[in-house]
PyMOL commands that place a pseudoatom at each C-alpha (Angstrom):
pseudoatom trace, name=CA, resn=MET, resi=1, chain=A, elem=C, hetatm=0, pos=[91.867, 120.802, 204.466]
pseudoatom trace, name=CA, resn=ARG, resi=2, chain=A, elem=C, hetatm=0, pos=[88.444, 120.502, 206.889]
pseudoatom trace, name=CA, resn=TRP, resi=3, chain=A, elem=C, hetatm=0, pos=[88.308, 122.177, 210.160]
pseudoatom trace, name=CA, resn=GLN, resi=4, chain=A, elem=C, hetatm=0, pos=[87.530, 118.706, 211.817]
pseudoatom trace, name=CA, resn=ASP, resi=5, chain=A, elem=C, hetatm=0, pos=[90.689, 117.190, 210.199]
pseudoatom trace, name=CA, resn=ILE, resi=6, chain=A, elem=C, hetatm=0, pos=[92.405, 119.447, 212.514]
pseudoatom trace, name=CA, resn=ASP, resi=7, chain=A, elem=C, hetatm=0, pos=[93.550, 118.149, 216.227]
pseudoatom trace, name=CA, resn=GLY, resi=8, chain=A, elem=C, hetatm=0, pos=[94.638, 119.873, 219.349]
pseudoatom trace, name=CA, resn=LEU, resi=9, chain=A, elem=C, hetatm=0, pos=[97.949, 120.812, 218.040]
pseudoatom trace, name=CA, resn=GLY, resi=10, chain=A, elem=C, hetatm=0, pos=[96.941, 122.437, 215.636]
pseudoatom trace, name=CA, resn=HIS, resi=11, chain=A, elem=C, hetatm=0, pos=[97.771, 119.711, 212.609]
pseudoatom trace, name=CA, resn=VAL, resi=12, chain=A, elem=C, hetatm=0, pos=[95.836, 117.489, 210.927]
pseudoatom trace, name=CA, resn=ASN, resi=13, chain=A, elem=C, hetatm=0, pos=[95.142, 114.392, 212.746]
pseudoatom trace, name=CA, resn=HIS, resi=14, chain=A, elem=C, hetatm=0, pos=[97.019, 111.310, 210.891]
pseudoatom trace, name=CA, resn=ALA, resi=15, chain=A, elem=C, hetatm=0, pos=[93.593, 109.442, 210.309]
pseudoatom trace, name=CA, resn=ALA, resi=16, chain=A, elem=C, hetatm=0, pos=[92.507, 112.578, 207.935]
pseudoatom trace, name=CA, resn=VAL, resi=17, chain=A, elem=C, hetatm=0, pos=[95.839, 112.262, 206.130]
pseudoatom trace, name=CA, resn=LEU, resi=18, chain=A, elem=C, hetatm=0, pos=[94.558, 108.365, 205.191]
pseudoatom trace, name=CA, resn=ASN, resi=19, chain=A, elem=C, hetatm=0, pos=[91.589, 109.832, 204.214]
pseudoatom trace, name=CA, resn=TYR, resi=20, chain=A, elem=C, hetatm=0, pos=[93.542, 112.593, 201.372]
pseudoatom trace, name=CA, resn=PHE, resi=21, chain=A, elem=C, hetatm=0, pos=[95.175, 109.856, 200.081]
pseudoatom trace, name=CA, resn=GLU, resi=22, chain=A, elem=C, hetatm=0, pos=[91.859, 108.046, 199.504]
pseudoatom trace, name=CA, resn=GLU, resi=23, chain=A, elem=C, hetatm=0, pos=[90.646, 111.105, 197.952]
pseudoatom trace, name=CA, resn=GLY, resi=24, chain=A, elem=C, hetatm=0, pos=[93.525, 111.351, 195.619]
pseudoatom trace, name=CA, resn=ARG, resi=25, chain=A, elem=C, hetatm=0, pos=[93.716, 107.750, 195.265]
pseudoatom trace, name=CA, resn=ASP, resi=26, chain=A, elem=C, hetatm=0, pos=[89.738, 107.608, 193.895]
pseudoatom trace, name=CA, resn=ALA, resi=27, chain=A, elem=C, hetatm=0, pos=[90.183, 110.454, 191.656]
pseudoatom trace, name=CA, resn=PHE, resi=28, chain=A, elem=C, hetatm=0, pos=[93.535, 109.079, 190.216]
pseudoatom trace, name=CA, resn=LEU, resi=29, chain=A, elem=C, hetatm=0, pos=[91.269, 105.386, 189.933]
pseudoatom trace, name=CA, resn=GLU, resi=30, chain=A, elem=C, hetatm=0, pos=[88.630, 107.017, 188.318]
pseudoatom trace, name=CA, resn=HIS, resi=31, chain=A, elem=C, hetatm=0, pos=[91.004, 108.742, 185.936]
pseudoatom trace, name=CA, resn=CYS, resi=32, chain=A, elem=C, hetatm=0, pos=[92.109, 105.016, 184.862]
pseudoatom trace, name=CA, resn=GLY, resi=33, chain=A, elem=C, hetatm=0, pos=[88.669, 103.427, 184.474]
pseudoatom trace, name=CA, resn=VAL, resi=34, chain=A, elem=C, hetatm=0, pos=[88.458, 102.025, 188.270]
pseudoatom trace, name=CA, resn=GLY, resi=35, chain=A, elem=C, hetatm=0, pos=[85.660, 103.241, 190.587]
pseudoatom trace, name=CA, resn=PRO, resi=36, chain=A, elem=C, hetatm=0, pos=[86.324, 103.086, 194.551]
pseudoatom trace, name=CA, resn=ALA, resi=37, chain=A, elem=C, hetatm=0, pos=[83.740, 99.561, 194.739]
pseudoatom trace, name=CA, resn=GLU, resi=38, chain=A, elem=C, hetatm=0, pos=[85.824, 98.144, 192.611]
pseudoatom trace, name=CA, resn=TYR, resi=39, chain=A, elem=C, hetatm=0, pos=[89.355, 97.951, 194.534]
pseudoatom trace, name=CA, resn=VAL, resi=40, chain=A, elem=C, hetatm=0, pos=[90.500, 97.199, 198.590]
pseudoatom trace, name=CA, resn=VAL, resi=41, chain=A, elem=C, hetatm=0, pos=[92.777, 98.477, 200.473]
pseudoatom trace, name=CA, resn=GLY, resi=42, chain=A, elem=C, hetatm=0, pos=[95.008, 95.324, 201.238]
pseudoatom trace, name=CA, resn=ARG, resi=43, chain=A, elem=C, hetatm=0, pos=[98.475, 96.659, 203.028]
pseudoatom trace, name=CA, resn=CYS, resi=44, chain=A, elem=C, hetatm=0, pos=[99.332, 100.377, 203.605]
pseudoatom trace, name=CA, resn=SER, resi=45, chain=A, elem=C, hetatm=0, pos=[102.287, 101.855, 205.075]
pseudoatom trace, name=CA, resn=VAL, resi=46, chain=A, elem=C, hetatm=0, pos=[102.446, 105.832, 205.534]
pseudoatom trace, name=CA, resn=THR, resi=47, chain=A, elem=C, hetatm=0, pos=[105.461, 107.889, 206.416]
pseudoatom trace, name=CA, resn=PHE, resi=48, chain=A, elem=C, hetatm=0, pos=[104.640, 111.465, 207.540]
pseudoatom trace, name=CA, resn=LEU, resi=49, chain=A, elem=C, hetatm=0, pos=[107.561, 114.304, 206.569]
pseudoatom trace, name=CA, resn=ARG, resi=50, chain=A, elem=C, hetatm=0, pos=[106.241, 117.500, 207.711]
pseudoatom trace, name=CA, resn=GLU, resi=51, chain=A, elem=C, hetatm=0, pos=[102.926, 118.545, 209.711]
pseudoatom trace, name=CA, resn=ILE, resi=52, chain=A, elem=C, hetatm=0, pos=[100.031, 120.176, 207.998]
pseudoatom trace, name=CA, resn=LYS, resi=53, chain=A, elem=C, hetatm=0, pos=[98.936, 123.248, 209.950]
pseudoatom trace, name=CA, resn=LEU, resi=54, chain=A, elem=C, hetatm=0, pos=[95.555, 125.135, 209.220]
pseudoatom trace, name=CA, resn=ASP, resi=55, chain=A, elem=C, hetatm=0, pos=[97.625, 127.710, 207.617]
pseudoatom trace, name=CA, resn=SER, resi=56, chain=A, elem=C, hetatm=0, pos=[98.204, 126.039, 204.154]
pseudoatom trace, name=CA, resn=LYS, resi=57, chain=A, elem=C, hetatm=0, pos=[94.392, 125.418, 203.548]
pseudoatom trace, name=CA, resn=VAL, resi=58, chain=A, elem=C, hetatm=0, pos=[94.828, 123.330, 200.923]
pseudoatom trace, name=CA, resn=VAL, resi=59, chain=A, elem=C, hetatm=0, pos=[97.066, 120.363, 199.911]
pseudoatom trace, name=CA, resn=SER, resi=60, chain=A, elem=C, hetatm=0, pos=[97.250, 118.072, 196.794]
pseudoatom trace, name=CA, resn=VAL, resi=61, chain=A, elem=C, hetatm=0, pos=[97.624, 114.510, 196.232]
pseudoatom trace, name=CA, resn=GLY, resi=62, chain=A, elem=C, hetatm=0, pos=[100.177, 112.859, 193.251]
pseudoatom trace, name=CA, resn=CYS, resi=63, chain=A, elem=C, hetatm=0, pos=[99.543, 108.922, 192.798]
pseudoatom trace, name=CA, resn=GLU, resi=64, chain=A, elem=C, hetatm=0, pos=[101.519, 106.214, 190.502]
pseudoatom trace, name=CA, resn=VAL, resi=65, chain=A, elem=C, hetatm=0, pos=[100.682, 102.869, 189.985]
pseudoatom trace, name=CA, resn=THR, resi=66, chain=A, elem=C, hetatm=0, pos=[104.321, 101.475, 190.681]
pseudoatom trace, name=CA, resn=GLY, resi=67, chain=A, elem=C, hetatm=0, pos=[103.756, 97.500, 190.438]
pseudoatom trace, name=CA, resn=ILE, resi=68, chain=A, elem=C, hetatm=0, pos=[100.886, 95.948, 188.760]
pseudoatom trace, name=CA, resn=GLY, resi=69, chain=A, elem=C, hetatm=0, pos=[100.125, 91.590, 189.878]
pseudoatom trace, name=CA, resn=ASN, resi=70, chain=A, elem=C, hetatm=0, pos=[97.139, 89.459, 188.184]
pseudoatom trace, name=CA, resn=THR, resi=71, chain=A, elem=C, hetatm=0, pos=[94.523, 91.462, 190.993]
pseudoatom trace, name=CA, resn=SER, resi=72, chain=A, elem=C, hetatm=0, pos=[96.726, 93.743, 193.139]
pseudoatom trace, name=CA, resn=PHE, resi=73, chain=A, elem=C, hetatm=0, pos=[98.425, 96.414, 192.512]
pseudoatom trace, name=CA, resn=GLN, resi=74, chain=A, elem=C, hetatm=0, pos=[101.038, 98.769, 194.185]
pseudoatom trace, name=CA, resn=THR, resi=75, chain=A, elem=C, hetatm=0, pos=[100.538, 103.094, 194.441]
pseudoatom trace, name=CA, resn=ARG, resi=76, chain=A, elem=C, hetatm=0, pos=[102.918, 105.451, 195.446]
pseudoatom trace, name=CA, resn=GLU, resi=77, chain=A, elem=C, hetatm=0, pos=[101.291, 108.546, 197.081]
pseudoatom trace, name=CA, resn=GLU, resi=78, chain=A, elem=C, hetatm=0, pos=[103.060, 111.827, 198.008]
pseudoatom trace, name=CA, resn=ILE, resi=79, chain=A, elem=C, hetatm=0, pos=[100.783, 114.736, 199.662]
pseudoatom trace, name=CA, resn=PHE, resi=80, chain=A, elem=C, hetatm=0, pos=[102.672, 118.237, 198.979]
pseudoatom trace, name=CA, resn=ASN, resi=81, chain=A, elem=C, hetatm=0, pos=[101.384, 121.598, 201.023]
pseudoatom trace, name=CA, resn=ASP, resi=82, chain=A, elem=C, hetatm=0, pos=[100.356, 124.885, 199.352]
pseudoatom trace, name=CA, resn=ARG, resi=83, chain=A, elem=C, hetatm=0, pos=[104.104, 125.853, 199.567]
pseudoatom trace, name=CA, resn=GLY, resi=84, chain=A, elem=C, hetatm=0, pos=[104.542, 122.529, 197.147]
pseudoatom trace, name=CA, resn=GLU, resi=85, chain=A, elem=C, hetatm=0, pos=[106.773, 120.687, 199.997]
pseudoatom trace, name=CA, resn=LYS, resi=86, chain=A, elem=C, hetatm=0, pos=[105.878, 117.450, 200.968]
pseudoatom trace, name=CA, resn=VAL, resi=87, chain=A, elem=C, hetatm=0, pos=[104.604, 116.533, 204.015]
pseudoatom trace, name=CA, resn=ALA, resi=88, chain=A, elem=C, hetatm=0, pos=[103.376, 112.743, 203.447]
pseudoatom trace, name=CA, resn=GLU, resi=89, chain=A, elem=C, hetatm=0, pos=[103.916, 109.961, 201.326]
pseudoatom trace, name=CA, resn=ALA, resi=90, chain=A, elem=C, hetatm=0, pos=[103.177, 106.179, 201.711]
pseudoatom trace, name=CA, resn=ASP, resi=91, chain=A, elem=C, hetatm=0, pos=[102.922, 102.580, 199.609]
pseudoatom trace, name=CA, resn=PHE, resi=92, chain=A, elem=C, hetatm=0, pos=[99.339, 101.423, 198.850]
pseudoatom trace, name=CA, resn=GLY, resi=93, chain=A, elem=C, hetatm=0, pos=[98.547, 97.387, 198.458]
pseudoatom trace, name=CA, resn=LEU, resi=94, chain=A, elem=C, hetatm=0, pos=[95.407, 97.696, 196.443]
pseudoatom trace, name=CA, resn=VAL, resi=95, chain=A, elem=C, hetatm=0, pos=[93.445, 95.047, 195.127]
pseudoatom trace, name=CA, resn=MET, resi=96, chain=A, elem=C, hetatm=0, pos=[90.901, 94.220, 192.471]
pseudoatom trace, name=CA, resn=TRP, resi=97, chain=A, elem=C, hetatm=0, pos=[87.158, 93.532, 194.339]
pseudoatom trace, name=CA, resn=ASP, resi=98, chain=A, elem=C, hetatm=0, pos=[84.413, 91.369, 193.016]
pseudoatom trace, name=CA, resn=SER, resi=99, chain=A, elem=C, hetatm=0, pos=[81.445, 92.532, 195.203]
pseudoatom trace, name=CA, resn=GLU, resi=100, chain=A, elem=C, hetatm=0, pos=[79.438, 89.892, 193.977]
pseudoatom trace, name=CA, resn=THR, resi=101, chain=A, elem=C, hetatm=0, pos=[81.771, 87.115, 195.525]
pseudoatom trace, name=CA, resn=SER, resi=102, chain=A, elem=C, hetatm=0, pos=[83.282, 89.833, 197.999]
pseudoatom trace, name=CA, resn=GLY, resi=103, chain=A, elem=C, hetatm=0, pos=[87.040, 88.254, 196.572]
pseudoatom trace, name=CA, resn=PRO, resi=104, chain=A, elem=C, hetatm=0, pos=[89.710, 89.087, 194.481]
pseudoatom trace, name=CA, resn=ARG, resi=105, chain=A, elem=C, hetatm=0, pos=[89.167, 89.717, 190.167]
pseudoatom trace, name=CA, resn=PRO, resi=106, chain=A, elem=C, hetatm=0, pos=[91.367, 89.664, 187.981]
pseudoatom trace, name=CA, resn=ILE, resi=107, chain=A, elem=C, hetatm=0, pos=[93.051, 93.152, 186.659]
pseudoatom trace, name=CA, resn=THR, resi=108, chain=A, elem=C, hetatm=0, pos=[91.766, 93.208, 182.979]
pseudoatom trace, name=CA, resn=ASP, resi=109, chain=A, elem=C, hetatm=0, pos=[94.356, 94.271, 180.119]
pseudoatom trace, name=CA, resn=ARG, resi=110, chain=A, elem=C, hetatm=0, pos=[92.089, 97.798, 179.968]
pseudoatom trace, name=CA, resn=GLU, resi=111, chain=A, elem=C, hetatm=0, pos=[92.863, 98.842, 183.914]
pseudoatom trace, name=CA, resn=ARG, resi=112, chain=A, elem=C, hetatm=0, pos=[96.419, 97.462, 183.432]
pseudoatom trace, name=CA, resn=THR, resi=113, chain=A, elem=C, hetatm=0, pos=[97.263, 99.467, 180.111]
pseudoatom trace, name=CA, resn=ALA, resi=114, chain=A, elem=C, hetatm=0, pos=[95.176, 102.578, 182.134]
pseudoatom trace, name=CA, resn=PHE, resi=115, chain=A, elem=C, hetatm=0, pos=[97.895, 101.628, 185.289]
pseudoatom trace, name=CA, resn=SER, resi=116, chain=A, elem=C, hetatm=0, pos=[100.896, 101.378, 183.254]
pseudoatom trace, name=CA, resn=GLY, resi=117, chain=A, elem=C, hetatm=0, pos=[100.670, 104.627, 181.721]
pseudoatom trace, name=CA, resn=GLU, resi=118, chain=A, elem=C, hetatm=0, pos=[98.605, 107.594, 183.516]
pseudoatom trace, name=CA, resn=GLU, resi=119, chain=A, elem=C, hetatm=0, pos=[99.814, 109.867, 186.374]
pseudoatom trace, name=CA, resn=ILE, resi=120, chain=A, elem=C, hetatm=0, pos=[98.574, 112.546, 187.830]
pseudoatom trace, name=CA, resn=GLY, resi=121, chain=A, elem=C, hetatm=0, pos=[99.251, 114.865, 191.044]
pseudoatom trace, name=CA, resn=LYS, resi=122, chain=A, elem=C, hetatm=0, pos=[101.643, 117.305, 192.070]
for i in range(1, 122): cmd.bond("trace and resi %d" % i, "trace and resi %d" % (i + 1))
show_as sticks, trace
zoom trace
């Protein structure tokens, strides 16, 4: 956690939580062979379950692919505090991105295999 993530109430601001999800997701997708410039977020739904307070010092993010389409895929992501309590969960709709055409691109067979068998976190 970073000092600038904390708001006036002494807990992590909701916008900072999206950064935590992004950092965890990027690490997960990198493990699957997909870099951060290869996808865009098309949709997200976040549920906040508990405050993340400064005394937690550290959080961890879990991420797994829950659905795969032709150009897009869905993830389920969770944030845990340093006591192992789930503090937030989210569902994301991600689109594979072709920066040359500024549009979606098909998911490759290699990516599809990595997405269907990989999970990191917790």
